[in-house]
N, C-alpha and C positions, 0 to 999 in steps of 0.2 A: 566388383560389387560396389554399389553406391554406399556412401556414408550418410548416416542420418544427420539432418540439420537440427541444431538446438536440442540435443538429448536432455531429458529432464535431469535436474540436479536433485537427487534423493537424499543428500546428506542431512538435511534437516528433518527428514521423515524416515526414521529407521525401522518402522514396523513392517514386517514382511512375513510371508508364509511359504511353505513348500508342500506340495501334494504329489505323490506318485501313484499311478494307477496302471494296472496291467490291462491292456486293450486287445481285443481279438483282431481288429483291423490292422493292415500293414502301415508302415510309416508314410507311404505315398498317399493312401486313402486319408489318413489323419491330417497330413499336411494340407490336402485339398479341402478338408472340412474347415480348417482354420483360415484358409485364404480365399475360398470360393464358395463354400456351402454353409455359411453360418445359419442360414434359414432352414437348413435340413435338421439341425440338432439344437440350436439355441435361440436364434432370433425369430421374431414373429414373421411369418411369410409376408413378402412384399415390402419389408422395411429396410432391407440391406442395400447400402450404397458402399461398395468396396472394390478396390482394385489393388491386387497384391503386388505392390512396388514399394521399395523403401522410400519414405517420406510421403507416400500417398495417404491422405486422410480417409477415414471411414466413419460411417454412422450405421447403427441398427437399433432396434427397439426390442425389448422383451416385454411380454404381457403376462400378467398373473392375476388370477381371480381366486382370492383366498377362500371365499365361500360362495355357493351357488347364488345367493341373493345379493351379493356385493357387485359393485361395478368393477370392470377390468382395470387393473392398475398398470399404467404404462411406465416403462423405465428406459429412457434413451441412454445409449452408450456411444461415446465418441472416442476416437484415437487416430493413431497413425502408425504405419509400420516402421520399425527401427532397423530390424535385421531379418533377412529371409535367406535361408539355406535350404533349398528344396529337399523335402523328405527327411530333413534332419532337425531344423530349428525355425521357429517363428518367434519374433520379439516384437511387441507392439505396446503402445501406450494405451491406457484404459482409464477413461474419465466417466464417472456417473455422478448423480446428485445425492441428495439426502438419502440415508439408508444404504448408500454404496460407498464410493470413494470420497463423498462429500465435496466434490468438485476438484479434488487433487488429481494431478496427472500422474498416475501410477504406471508401473511397467510390469507386463506379463511376459514371461519367457517360457516357451514350451519346447521341450526337447523330445525327439522321437527316437528311441533306441530299440532296434530290432531285437525281438525275443522269441525264439522259435518261429511259429507262423504268424505271430502277432507283434505287439509293440509294448514296451514299457514307456509310458508317457510320464515325463517329469515336468511339473509346472511350478514356477516360482512367481509369486506376485509381490512386488516390492513398492515401497514409497507411500504406504498408508499414512494419513495424517495422525492417526491415534490407534490405540489397541482396540477400541470398539469397532472401527471400520475393518481392521484386520480380522478380528474374531468372527465378525459376520460373514466375511468371505471365506474364512477357514471352515465354517459350517457348510457353506453353499458350494464351493468348488468340488468337493467329493461327489455331491449329488449331480452337478453339471457334467462332470467327467463320466459318471455312470450312465447318464443319458446319452452322452456322445458315443460311448462304447456300444450301447444298445442300438442307437439309430444308424450308426455307420456299419454295423454288422448286418443290417437288413439287406 
């Protein structure tokens, strides 16, 4: 297995969070969602540039329209894969702008643990620059994982 180049040093950014979510899909389906199908459950269609290899960089964009009369808000996401263990673990860096990680290179680790016919997904997001960024993601990740569960079960 390849080793990541220049892993982020998170020692000066101790803010992190953990979310666990019971999923109906198998670990294999969820691994594919995180490595090949971001536009099926999270990213705006047509915006994903991603190759599931350690050290490979990726880009995608999310789009959000807070109210019908508002313009679409675009949120670019950048990162690179740090560790990949098929059907068990995905670890990647995660960089967004204002309202997100504030430009800090954070680390998202997603573990897929078989549970009956589904999966217990365990997500850790570490290296936030402050409590505000962490707390915003602590509110958002459960919603995102619920959407992942719904869209990958279809």
